[in-house]
NUKOL-380046 format. One record per atom (N, C-alpha, C): residue in three letters; chain; x, y, z; residue number from 1. Coordinates in steps of 0.2 Angstrom, whole numbers. Layout:
<atoms>
ATOM, ALA, A, X, Y, Z, NUM
...
</atoms>
This chain:
<atoms>
ATOM, UNK, A, 350, 395, 479, 1
ATOM, UNK, A, 353, 399, 485, 1
ATOM, UNK, A, 360, 403, 486, 1
ATOM, UNK, A, 360, 411, 487, 2
ATOM, UNK, A, 365, 417, 484, 2
ATOM, UNK, A, 371, 413, 487, 2
ATOM, UNK, A, 373, 409, 493, 3
ATOM, UNK, A, 378, 409, 495, 3
ATOM, UNK, A, 381, 401, 494, 3
ATOM, UNK, A, 381, 399, 489, 4
ATOM, UNK, A, 382, 393, 486, 4
ATOM, UNK, A, 388, 392, 484, 4
ATOM, UNK, A, 392, 385, 485, 5
ATOM, UNK, A, 398, 384, 482, 5
ATOM, UNK, A, 400, 383, 476, 5
ATOM, UNK, A, 397, 390, 472, 6
ATOM, UNK, A, 398, 387, 465, 6
ATOM, UNK, A, 398, 395, 461, 6
ATOM, UNK, A, 400, 395, 456, 7
ATOM, UNK, A, 403, 402, 452, 7
ATOM, UNK, A, 397, 408, 455, 7
ATOM, UNK, A, 391, 404, 457, 8
ATOM, UNK, A, 383, 410, 457, 8
ATOM, UNK, A, 382, 410, 464, 8
ATOM, UNK, A, 386, 408, 468, 9
ATOM, UNK, A, 384, 409, 475, 9
ATOM, UNK, A, 387, 411, 477, 9
ATOM, UNK, A, 390, 419, 474, 10
ATOM, UNK, A, 391, 425, 481, 10
ATOM, UNK, A, 390, 432, 474, 10
ATOM, UNK, A, 386, 436, 478, 11
ATOM, UNK, A, 386, 441, 472, 11
ATOM, UNK, A, 392, 447, 472, 11
ATOM, UNK, A, 393, 444, 465, 12
ATOM, UNK, A, 401, 450, 463, 12
ATOM, UNK, A, 405, 446, 463, 12
ATOM, UNK, A, 406, 439, 463, 13
ATOM, UNK, A, 412, 434, 465, 13
ATOM, UNK, A, 412, 434, 455, 13
ATOM, UNK, A, 414, 439, 452, 14
ATOM, UNK, A, 414, 436, 446, 14
ATOM, UNK, A, 420, 433, 443, 14
ATOM, UNK, A, 427, 432, 449, 15
ATOM, UNK, A, 431, 430, 448, 15
ATOM, UNK, A, 433, 421, 450, 15
ATOM, UNK, A, 427, 419, 455, 16
ATOM, UNK, A, 426, 414, 455, 16
ATOM, UNK, A, 432, 411, 460, 16
ATOM, UNK, A, 435, 416, 462, 17
ATOM, UNK, A, 440, 412, 469, 17
ATOM, UNK, A, 448, 414, 466, 17
ATOM, UNK, A, 450, 416, 461, 18
ATOM, UNK, A, 456, 416, 456, 18
ATOM, UNK, A, 460, 422, 461, 18
ATOM, UNK, A, 455, 428, 462, 19
ATOM, UNK, A, 458, 433, 464, 19
ATOM, UNK, A, 463, 430, 473, 19
ATOM, UNK, A, 458, 425, 475, 20
ATOM, UNK, A, 461, 424, 483, 20
ATOM, UNK, A, 467, 420, 480, 20
ATOM, UNK, A, 466, 415, 477, 21
ATOM, UNK, A, 473, 412, 476, 21
ATOM, UNK, A, 476, 414, 474, 21
ATOM, UNK, A, 476, 418, 470, 22
ATOM, UNK, A, 483, 422, 468, 22
ATOM, UNK, A, 485, 427, 473, 22
ATOM, UNK, A, 480, 428, 477, 23
ATOM, UNK, A, 484, 433, 487, 23
ATOM, UNK, A, 488, 426, 489, 23
ATOM, UNK, A, 485, 420, 490, 24
ATOM, UNK, A, 489, 415, 492, 24
ATOM, UNK, A, 496, 412, 489, 24
ATOM, UNK, A, 495, 413, 485, 25
ATOM, UNK, A, 501, 411, 481, 25
ATOM, UNK, A, 506, 416, 481, 25
ATOM, UNK, A, 504, 421, 479, 26
ATOM, UNK, A, 510, 429, 480, 26
ATOM, UNK, A, 513, 428, 486, 26
ATOM, UNK, A, 509, 427, 492, 27
ATOM, UNK, A, 510, 429, 499, 27
ATOM, UNK, A, 518, 423, 500, 27
ATOM, UNK, A, 517, 420, 496, 28
ATOM, UNK, A, 524, 415, 497, 28
ATOM, UNK, A, 528, 417, 494, 28
ATOM, UNK, A, 530, 422, 492, 29
ATOM, UNK, A, 535, 425, 489, 29
ATOM, UNK, A, 536, 423, 480, 29
ATOM, UNK, A, 530, 421, 477, 30
ATOM, UNK, A, 531, 419, 469, 30
ATOM, UNK, A, 525, 421, 468, 30
ATOM, UNK, A, 525, 424, 461, 31
ATOM, UNK, A, 515, 424, 458, 31
ATOM, UNK, A, 520, 421, 449, 31
ATOM, UNK, A, 514, 420, 446, 32
ATOM, UNK, A, 516, 418, 438, 32
ATOM, UNK, A, 518, 422, 435, 32
ATOM, UNK, A, 522, 420, 428, 33
ATOM, UNK, A, 522, 428, 424, 33
ATOM, UNK, A, 517, 424, 417, 33
ATOM, UNK, A, 512, 429, 417, 34
ATOM, UNK, A, 507, 428, 411, 34
ATOM, UNK, A, 508, 426, 406, 34
ATOM, UNK, A, 508, 420, 404, 35
ATOM, UNK, A, 509, 417, 399, 35
ATOM, UNK, A, 516, 411, 398, 35
ATOM, UNK, A, 519, 412, 403, 36
ATOM, UNK, A, 526, 409, 402, 36
ATOM, UNK, A, 526, 404, 408, 36
ATOM, UNK, A, 530, 399, 410, 37
ATOM, UNK, A, 533, 396, 414, 37
ATOM, UNK, A, 538, 397, 419, 37
ATOM, UNK, A, 539, 404, 419, 38
ATOM, UNK, A, 542, 407, 426, 38
ATOM, UNK, A, 537, 411, 430, 38
ATOM, UNK, A, 540, 412, 435, 39
ATOM, UNK, A, 538, 413, 442, 39
ATOM, UNK, A, 544, 421, 444, 39
ATOM, UNK, A, 539, 425, 444, 40
ATOM, UNK, A, 542, 432, 449, 40
ATOM, UNK, A, 545, 432, 455, 40
ATOM, UNK, A, 549, 433, 456, 41
ATOM, UNK, A, 550, 433, 464, 41
ATOM, UNK, A, 550, 439, 467, 41
ATOM, UNK, A, 544, 438, 474, 42
ATOM, UNK, A, 543, 445, 477, 42
ATOM, UNK, A, 546, 443, 485, 42
ATOM, UNK, A, 543, 449, 490, 43
ATOM, UNK, A, 545, 447, 496, 43
ATOM, UNK, A, 538, 443, 498, 43
ATOM, UNK, A, 539, 438, 504, 44
ATOM, UNK, A, 535, 433, 505, 44
ATOM, UNK, A, 532, 437, 513, 44
ATOM, UNK, A, 527, 433, 514, 45
ATOM, UNK, A, 522, 436, 521, 45
ATOM, UNK, A, 524, 433, 526, 45
ATOM, UNK, A, 526, 425, 526, 46
ATOM, UNK, A, 526, 423, 532, 46
ATOM, UNK, A, 533, 418, 532, 46
ATOM, UNK, A, 535, 417, 537, 47
ATOM, UNK, A, 542, 415, 539, 47
ATOM, UNK, A, 542, 407, 534, 47
ATOM, UNK, A, 537, 403, 536, 48
ATOM, UNK, A, 539, 397, 533, 48
ATOM, UNK, A, 529, 396, 531, 48
ATOM, UNK, A, 530, 392, 524, 49
ATOM, UNK, A, 526, 390, 522, 49
ATOM, UNK, A, 526, 381, 521, 49
ATOM, UNK, A, 521, 378, 519, 50
ATOM, UNK, A, 524, 371, 518, 50
ATOM, UNK, A, 516, 370, 513, 50
ATOM, UNK, A, 518, 366, 508, 51
ATOM, UNK, A, 513, 367, 502, 51
ATOM, UNK, A, 513, 359, 499, 51
ATOM, UNK, A, 508, 357, 503, 52
ATOM, UNK, A, 507, 350, 499, 52
ATOM, UNK, A, 508, 352, 490, 52
ATOM, UNK, A, 510, 346, 488, 53
ATOM, UNK, A, 507, 346, 479, 53
ATOM, UNK, A, 507, 339, 478, 53
ATOM, UNK, A, 501, 338, 477, 54
ATOM, UNK, A, 500, 330, 473, 54
ATOM, UNK, A, 504, 328, 468, 54
ATOM, UNK, A, 508, 322, 468, 55
ATOM, UNK, A, 513, 320, 465, 55
ATOM, UNK, A, 520, 324, 464, 55
ATOM, UNK, A, 521, 328, 468, 56
ATOM, UNK, A, 526, 331, 467, 56
ATOM, UNK, A, 529, 332, 475, 56
ATOM, UNK, A, 535, 334, 479, 57
ATOM, UNK, A, 538, 333, 484, 57
ATOM, UNK, A, 532, 341, 487, 57
ATOM, UNK, A, 533, 341, 494, 58
ATOM, UNK, A, 530, 346, 496, 58
ATOM, UNK, A, 534, 351, 495, 58
ATOM, UNK, A, 532, 358, 493, 59
ATOM, UNK, A, 535, 366, 492, 59
ATOM, UNK, A, 538, 370, 499, 59
ATOM, UNK, A, 541, 370, 502, 60
ATOM, UNK, A, 541, 372, 509, 60
ATOM, UNK, A, 548, 379, 506, 60
ATOM, UNK, A, 543, 384, 509, 61
ATOM, UNK, A, 545, 391, 508, 61
ATOM, UNK, A, 547, 395, 516, 61
ATOM, UNK, A, 556, 395, 516, 62
ATOM, UNK, A, 553, 399, 523, 62
ATOM, UNK, A, 559, 406, 521, 62
ATOM, UNK, A, 557, 411, 526, 63
ATOM, UNK, A, 560, 417, 525, 63
ATOM, UNK, A, 561, 420, 534, 63
ATOM, UNK, A, 565, 417, 534, 64
ATOM, UNK, A, 567, 419, 542, 64
ATOM, UNK, A, 569, 427, 543, 64
ATOM, UNK, A, 564, 430, 547, 65
ATOM, UNK, A, 566, 437, 550, 65
ATOM, UNK, A, 560, 440, 545, 65
ATOM, UNK, A, 555, 439, 540, 66
ATOM, UNK, A, 550, 442, 538, 66
ATOM, UNK, A, 547, 447, 541, 66
ATOM, UNK, A, 548, 453, 538, 67
ATOM, UNK, A, 545, 458, 541, 67
ATOM, UNK, A, 541, 464, 537, 67
ATOM, UNK, A, 539, 471, 539, 68
ATOM, UNK, A, 538, 475, 536, 68
ATOM, UNK, A, 543, 480, 533, 68
ATOM, UNK, A, 549, 480, 538, 69
ATOM, UNK, A, 555, 482, 537, 69
ATOM, UNK, A, 560, 478, 532, 69
ATOM, UNK, A, 560, 471, 533, 70
ATOM, UNK, A, 564, 467, 530, 70
ATOM, UNK, A, 560, 464, 525, 70
ATOM, UNK, A, 559, 467, 519, 71
ATOM, UNK, A, 553, 466, 514, 71
ATOM, UNK, A, 558, 465, 506, 71
ATOM, UNK, A, 566, 467, 509, 72
ATOM, UNK, A, 570, 468, 501, 72
ATOM, UNK, A, 572, 459, 501, 72
ATOM, UNK, A, 572, 458, 496, 73
ATOM, UNK, A, 574, 450, 494, 73
ATOM, UNK, A, 581, 450, 492, 73
ATOM, UNK, A, 585, 447, 495, 74
ATOM, UNK, A, 593, 449, 490, 74
ATOM, UNK, A, 596, 443, 489, 74
ATOM, UNK, A, 591, 436, 492, 75
ATOM, UNK, A, 595, 430, 487, 75
ATOM, UNK, A, 588, 423, 490, 75
ATOM, UNK, A, 588, 422, 486, 76
ATOM, UNK, A, 583, 413, 485, 76
ATOM, UNK, A, 586, 407, 483, 76
ATOM, UNK, A, 585, 404, 487, 77
ATOM, UNK, A, 590, 398, 486, 77
ATOM, UNK, A, 582, 390, 485, 77
ATOM, UNK, A, 585, 388, 481, 78
ATOM, UNK, A, 581, 380, 481, 78
ATOM, UNK, A, 584, 375, 482, 78
ATOM, UNK, A, 585, 371, 486, 79
ATOM, UNK, A, 589, 365, 492, 79
ATOM, UNK, A, 595, 368, 491, 79
ATOM, UNK, A, 597, 376, 491, 80
ATOM, UNK, A, 605, 376, 493, 80
ATOM, UNK, A, 609, 379, 487, 80
ATOM, UNK, A, 603, 380, 483, 81
ATOM, UNK, A, 607, 382, 476, 81
ATOM, UNK, A, 603, 389, 473, 81
ATOM, UNK, A, 608, 394, 474, 82
ATOM, UNK, A, 603, 401, 472, 82
ATOM, UNK, A, 603, 401, 465, 82
ATOM, UNK, A, 596, 404, 467, 83
ATOM, UNK, A, 591, 406, 460, 83
ATOM, UNK, A, 589, 411, 459, 83
ATOM, UNK, A, 587, 413, 452, 84
ATOM, UNK, A, 586, 421, 452, 84
ATOM, UNK, A, 590, 427, 446, 84
ATOM, UNK, A, 593, 430, 448, 85
ATOM, UNK, A, 589, 436, 451, 85
ATOM, UNK, A, 582, 438, 449, 85
ATOM, UNK, A, 575, 438, 451, 86
ATOM, UNK, A, 569, 443, 448, 86
ATOM, UNK, A, 565, 436, 446, 86
ATOM, UNK, A, 567, 432, 442, 87
ATOM, UNK, A, 562, 426, 440, 87
ATOM, UNK, A, 564, 420, 441, 87
ATOM, UNK, A, 561, 413, 442, 88
ATOM, UNK, A, 562, 406, 439, 88
ATOM, UNK, A, 558, 405, 438, 88
ATOM, UNK, A, 559, 398, 435, 89
ATOM, UNK, A, 558, 395, 430, 89
ATOM, UNK, A, 554, 388, 435, 89
ATOM, UNK, A, 549, 386, 431, 90
ATOM, UNK, A, 544, 382, 436, 90
ATOM, UNK, A, 547, 378, 435, 90
ATOM, UNK, A, 551, 372, 431, 91
ATOM, UNK, A, 555, 366, 435, 91
ATOM, UNK, A, 560, 364, 441, 91
ATOM, UNK, A, 561, 374, 442, 92
ATOM, UNK, A, 566, 373, 450, 92
ATOM, UNK, A, 562, 373, 454, 92
ATOM, UNK, A, 555, 376, 453, 93
ATOM, UNK, A, 551, 373, 460, 93
ATOM, UNK, A, 545, 369, 461, 93
ATOM, UNK, A, 549, 363, 458, 94
ATOM, UNK, A, 546, 357, 459, 94
ATOM, UNK, A, 544, 352, 466, 94
ATOM, UNK, A, 548, 357, 470, 95
ATOM, UNK, A, 547, 352, 476, 95
ATOM, UNK, A, 554, 355, 481, 95
ATOM, UNK, A, 555, 354, 488, 96
ATOM, UNK, A, 561, 353, 490, 96
ATOM, UNK, A, 560, 360, 494, 96
ATOM, UNK, A, 565, 364, 497, 97
ATOM, UNK, A, 566, 369, 501, 97
ATOM, UNK, A, 567, 375, 497, 97
ATOM, UNK, A, 562, 381, 499, 98
ATOM, UNK, A, 565, 389, 496, 98
ATOM, UNK, A, 567, 392, 502, 98
ATOM, UNK, A, 572, 395, 500, 99
ATOM, UNK, A, 574, 401, 509, 99
ATOM, UNK, A, 576, 406, 504, 99
ATOM, UNK, A, 573, 413, 507, 100
ATOM, UNK, A, 572, 419, 506, 100
ATOM, UNK, A, 578, 422, 511, 100
ATOM, UNK, A, 582, 425, 509, 101
ATOM, UNK, A, 584, 432, 514, 101
ATOM, UNK, A, 583, 436, 512, 101
ATOM, UNK, A, 582, 440, 516, 102
ATOM, UNK, A, 577, 448, 515, 102
ATOM, UNK, A, 584, 453, 520, 102
ATOM, UNK, A, 582, 457, 518, 103
ATOM, UNK, A, 586, 465, 520, 103
ATOM, UNK, A, 582, 472, 522, 103
ATOM, UNK, A, 583, 475, 526, 104
ATOM, UNK, A, 578, 480, 526, 104
ATOM, UNK, A, 580, 486, 522, 104
ATOM, UNK, A, 586, 486, 516, 105
ATOM, UNK, A, 589, 491, 511, 105
ATOM, UNK, A, 589, 485, 505, 105
ATOM, UNK, A, 588, 492, 499, 106
ATOM, UNK, A, 586, 487, 493, 106
ATOM, UNK, A, 592, 485, 492, 106
</atoms>
């Protein structure tokens, strides 16, 4: 079957869904820095995202007012504590509420 739910199920699907998973994760405003336990901070696409994490508290990401114009991250807090800039370690993102403050200017 050329459309099965496995690595050979889609012609040309040589990443087996990895690129789609990365895109969804990056749209939360974070993406992993390869070879480290760090996460780079980026502009989120959505005003609110909740990620259920088995064994950990849910991860709630809020970015009030996010838009194509307000795409510059001015601050990030995790459970009310400012983190960053630019990179956050994995232990900081174990669960809780992440809030982005965005601006139209860098």
